[in-house]
N, C-alpha and C positions, 0 to 999 in steps of 0.2 A: 653450562660447558658442552652440553649434547647439541644447541643449539646451534653452537657455532663451528662444531665439529660439519652437523648434517652440510651446514653453507658453505662450506670449506669444500667437500667433498663433489659437491653440485657442481659450485664453480671450478673446479681442477675438471670437472668431468667435462665443462663445457667448452672450456681453453681449450683442454685435450684435442676434443672434436675440430675445431676451426683449424689449431694447427697443423693437424694430421691433413685436412684439407689443402689446406695452402700449401704445404711441404709435399702430399701428393700430387698435386697438379704441377708444381715445378717440377719436381723431376720428372713427371709421366713427358712434361714439354721435351725435356732434353732429352728423353728415351727416345720419342716420335724424332727429336733433330737429328740425333746420332742414326736411323736409319734414314732418312732425307740425305744427308750427308753423303750415304753410299752410292748413291745416284749422281754424283759428283765429284768423287775426290778418290783417284786411283789407287787399286793395292799395292801393299808394299808390305816387305818383311824385314825383320832382322832374323840372324843367326843367333842364340844366347847360350851362356857357359850353362853348367850343370846347376848352378847356385840362380840363375834365375836373370843372371845380368847379361844387356846389349853387349856383343862381341862390334866394337868400332869398326866402320869401313863396312860390313857386310849387308848392309840394306839393298834390297832389289826391289823395282817398281817392277807393277802389274799394268793391266787395262782396267776399265771401270765397268762393276759390274751391282746393277741396287739388290738387296736383301729384300726377299720375299712380305710382304706386308704380313704375312700370318706369323713369321718369325719377331718380328717386333711386337705384335700383341701379345705375343705366347713368351716372351724373354723372362718377366719376372718370377715364371713358374719353372722353367728350364733350367734354371741358374743352379739346381739342386741337381741337376745330370752335366754339369758343365764342371771347369779346372778348376774353379773358386768355393764348390759344392761343399768340401768339407769346411773352408773357412767359415763360408755364411753359416750352415751348420751348428759349427762350436760355438760363433759369436752369438748366434739366434739362441742357442738352449743359454747361454751364460746371462745375456740379457733377460732372459725369462727369471731363471735362478734368483738373479741379484734385485730383480724387481719386487717378486713374491716375498724373499728374505727381508728387503727394508721395507715393505708393508708391514708384516709381523714386527719386526721393530717400532715402527711409528703407532701400530694399535697399541702395544703392551710400553708405551713410552721410555722404551730405552733411552734414544738421546736425548730426551729431556730429564728423566734421571742423573744422568751426565753431567747435565748442566746443573742441575738444583744442588747436587753434591757440592760441585766447585760455588756457587752464589754462598749456600751456608757456610762452606769452612773458610771462607775468606771473606763475610758479610763488611767486615770492618775496614775493607781495602778494597775502594771504590775503584781503583785505577786498575789494581791486581786484576779484579772482578772481570773486568773489561777486558784485558789482556787476554786473560787462559779464555775467556769465549771467544775471543776472535780469532786466537790459534786452534781450538778444538774445532771452529767449523772450517776452519782452513786445513785441518790436517784431516777431517772427515772427507772436506770434497778433492784432497790431493790425493790422498792415499786410496778410499772407496769409493769414489767420483760419485758422493753425496751431494746433492745442489737442489732440487725440488724438493725433496724431505727435508732439507734443513730450513728450507726456508716458510716451512708450515709451522714453524716454532716463533714466526714473526711476533706474534701478539704475545708472548711470553717475552720475548727478550725486550720489546717496549716496554710493556710494564715495567720490567726491571730495571732498565736503563731510568724509566719517570720517579721507580721509588728512590734510586741512587741522587735522583737531584738532577738528571741531566732530560735531553729531548727525546722526541719522536723521530730526528734524523740518526742520532745516536744509535738508536735502535736500528733503524735500517741499515746503518754502517754496521753496526756489530755484527746481523746476520746475514742480510742478502748479500752487501758487497764480500763480507769474508767468507760466504758460503760458495760464489761467482768467482773470488780469486782465487781461492783454494783449490777448485775446479781447472780453473786457467793453468794457475804456476803447480801444475800435474807433475807428482813424483813416481806412482806409479797406477794413478787412474784408469781403471781398468775399460774406460767406455772412450781414452782418447788414447791413452801409452799404450796402453792393453790391446787395441784391436790395431792400432799404426803398428805395432812392433810384430802382431801378427802375418802382418800382408808384407812388413820388410822383411819376414822372415828371421827378424834378430831378437836377442831373448829380452826380456819388459825391462831389466835394468843397464840395460846400453847405454853407456852417457849418463848414468844417473846424477853423477857426481854436480855438473853442471846446472840440473834441475832442483839438487836440494839449494843450490847457493842462491838461484832464482826463486823462489819459494821464501828463504832468508830474507834474501831483498826486500819481496813484496808483503811479506808480514811487518818489515821495519815502517816500511811509508806507510800500511794502510793503517796501522797502529802510531805513527806521529799524526795522519789527517785526524785519526776523533781523538787523539790529544790536545792538538793544538782545538780544534771544534769543541771540546769541552771545555777547557780553559776559556773560550773566549764566553760562550753560556754563561759559566759560572760567573764571570765576572760582570758581566752583562746579559740575564736571561732573555731582554725584551731581541737581542739583536734573534735568537733562534728563529728561524725560517718556519717554527710551527708553536710557537708562544701562545699564538691564541687558543688553537685546538686540544694545545696539552694541557691549557687552565681548567678545561672543560673536561678530559681526560684525568687529570687529576680528582676529581670529585665524584666518577663515575666508577674507574678502575682501584683493583686491588692485587698483588702479589698471589699467584696461583698458586706458588712451589708449597708442596708438601712434604713433610717430612715423616712418613710412618714408616711403618715395618715394610710393607709390601714396597715403598719407595726404596727402602736401603736394600730389598730383598734383587729389584729388578737394576738398582745400579752396581750390584757387586756382579751380579750373573752378566750385564754387556759388556762390564770391565774387565772381566774374565777371556772373555768373547773376544776385544778386537783385542786385547792383548796377545792372543791365542794368532790371532790375524797377521799382527804386526811379527811374530814369532815366524811365521809362514811366510810371509814377506824378505826377510832378512834369510832364510833357506832358502827361498828362491833364488836371491839375488849370490849367495855364498856359493851354491852348488850348481858348478855349471851344466853337469848333466840332468837334468830336471826344471833347468830355466827356460826352455824350448818351452815345456806344458805347463806355462804359469796360468794362463785362463782354464783350461779345466781343471786343474788344483785349487785357484783358486775358487772358483763355481764350486766345487767339490766340498770345499771346507767351509766355506760359505752358509749351503745348503745344510748339510750336515750340523753345523753353531746354531745356524740360524731358527732351526727347529728345537734344537736341544732347548734353548736360550727359551723360546716360548712355552715348550711343556712344563719350564721350570717357574717360569713368573706368572702364568695363567692358569686356574683353574678349570677352566672350559678346554678341554686337548682339542677337541672336534674343531675349534673355532683358529685353533692356528693353523691348522690344516686350510678351512676358508678363505682365511687372510692371505696364506702362502698363494692357494689358487687363486686368488682377486686380483693380488701383486702381480703375478705372471700372466693373467689375462689383458691385465691393463698395458703390458709390453707390449701385446700384439700388433697394436697400429704401427707401435715404432720396426718390429722385426717385417713387417710388407714394405715399412719404407730401404730396410736394408736391400731385401729382393729387390724393390724395384731401383735404386743405387747402383745395385750390382749387374742388375738387366743392362744398364749402357753399356759397361765394359764389354758384355757377353756381344752384344748385338756389333759393337766396333769390330771384336773380335772374327764375328762369324763371317762379317763381312769383309773380313780382311785389309781394314782401312785403318787399323790402330797403329800399325808400323809407318806407316805415311804419317799421320801426325804424329807420331813422338819423332820423326824422322823430321820434321819441319820444325819441330819444338828446338830438338836440337842443334841444327844448322843457326835458329834466328840464336841463340843462346850462345853457341860456343864463339870461344875468344870474346867474349863480355864476360867483366870482372863476374866473380861469384860471387860479392856484394850484391849486387844489382840482380843475379839472379835468385837468392835467396829470397830479397825482397819486391819482386814481382809475386813470388809463389804466395808470400803472407797478404798480398793485396789480393790477388785471385782469391784468398778462401775468406779476406775480410768480406769480399763482394757477396759471396756465396751465402756468408754469416747471414747477412739482410732477409736473404728468403730461404733460406735453408737451417734452421734451427739445431738440430736433432744433430749431435756430435757424431754419433756412430753414421747416421747416414751419409754424411759429408765425408768421412772416411770411405767409406765404401765407395762413395763417388768418384774422388781424385785422385788418391794415394796408391790404385792399381796403375795411376799411368802418371803421376807425378816421380814415383819411385826411381823407375827403368830411365827415366830420362834424367834425373839428378844422379843417379850411379854414372851414367856418361860421362857426364859434365862431371865427376868427381867430388860430390857433395855425399857426403857421408848420411844414411839414414837415420841415424842420430842426430843429428841437423833439421831434415825434414819433420822430423816427429816434433820437435823443441818448435819449429816454425807452427806446425800446426796447431800444439798445444795452445802458442798464446794468441794466436790468428782468432781460434774458435770460441775461447771464453770469453775475455772481457770486455768485451762491446755489449755482451748479455745487458748489461748494468746502464747501457743508455741507447742501444738501439729500442724504439718505440715496437717493434714488431715482435719483441721479445714476452712473450705471454706471463711468465714467472715474474717481472719486471712490473707489468702492469695488475698484476693481481696484489703483489706485495704495496704497491701503493694504494690502492685502493680499499686495502686492511688497512695500511696506516693513513688513509684520508690525508694524504700528501698529494697534489701534482705533477705531474711531470714537468710541468715547467720550474718549479722549485726545485725538485730534481736534479735537476741539469743544471740549472745554478747554484749548488752546493755541490755537486762530484766534476761541475766540467774540468776545473783546474787541475782536480787528482787523476779525470781519465786521460788529458793532455802529456801528464808526466808518467803514467805509465804507458802510454803509447812509446813515449821517448826512450824509457827504460828498455820496450821490450824491442825497439831498431839496436838498442845498443847491445842488449846481449846477443841478440844472431851475429852484430857484427863481430861480437867477439867470439865465437863461436865457429864464426868461418873465418877470421883471422890466427885464430890458432889451432884450425883444423878436427875442431872438435868430433 
């Protein structure tokens, strides 16, 4: 087990560096482009209401005046003195806290213990085990934004599926597809819904009813997809795309679940922890007076709860704070990417061309069908997803510009947030630029070609469903 963990940590570090460099290069190019545009686009501005909405018909255009080069270079650091400083600080601290707590949870086998308990309790009901596991993975992704952390459990889930008489593909679906689809069908996902709501200035639970319905639809679709596959390979095992490698795995692999006293203690501790977090989420949804402080409240409860749980289940108390610190440090590249993404807006504001860009967008989209407008936003985010995998970086890059434009067009913040969530996540399981997918396929010894062959119909169905849900949202004035 220790060898696997060491390899996994090394791989994650290497892939993380590559992703960081690619995204940083992309955001830097956009930042430079923003500065260059100031030498070609005239200045312009709108008048705004007290709550930050554009007042229609108030656009005024000025002359062309390029921004100084030093302002472009220093922009990522000057965001802490700009209008978005509080947002950047709050979101950055939130990401550091969540990363630290998730690392403690992973090192103390918190999520693993919850999965183990379900497996041992329902060991005689194979389909129910799959269904519950999919639901848990999706739930953690949708409510708490856990994706990469859940995918570290892939080897265990593959062994579980093989022991149940299924195949490696089933394990990949139950683990990676579930985690990704849960993250994308976000209900309160702090890394997408939470940050986007903060920027939009609306409570996290605004429009939550439709996100709950969407989550249920995606869950049913994924479970149906997995069950159709398992039925097919149960009738004829040789139809499995991983039939040959699974025969070899069955000779060497065994279920690594343990049902000892410590595992029971870990399960109970983290079950209470997540139960408390769900109560906090319900309170945030119910009490309007505190709903606007969702991010700091969630960060505080996660930090305190995560530390307490770690101290309870781990004998080495100092190690908990070491893991907490290492988890937070691992998120520092993401914080820098947020600074870089936010600096694009800062440069546009300081060069006074952001109003002109918004006015052009409003003029282009005005009079056009709202369905077309939302669809255009959807495809813009999908395009950015190819190059910028980080959900928080994309939000900080495009939401401050998209939100006011959509508001002027009569498209609600809830619709924009829903559009962002579904455009941001699902393609993570099909884009070859996504490191988590590549790591997962490597761990499972499955080629990218086989993966596409197995999932393309599902991805097409999800794409069509997302378009329909967006059209429904626009149609009812969601």
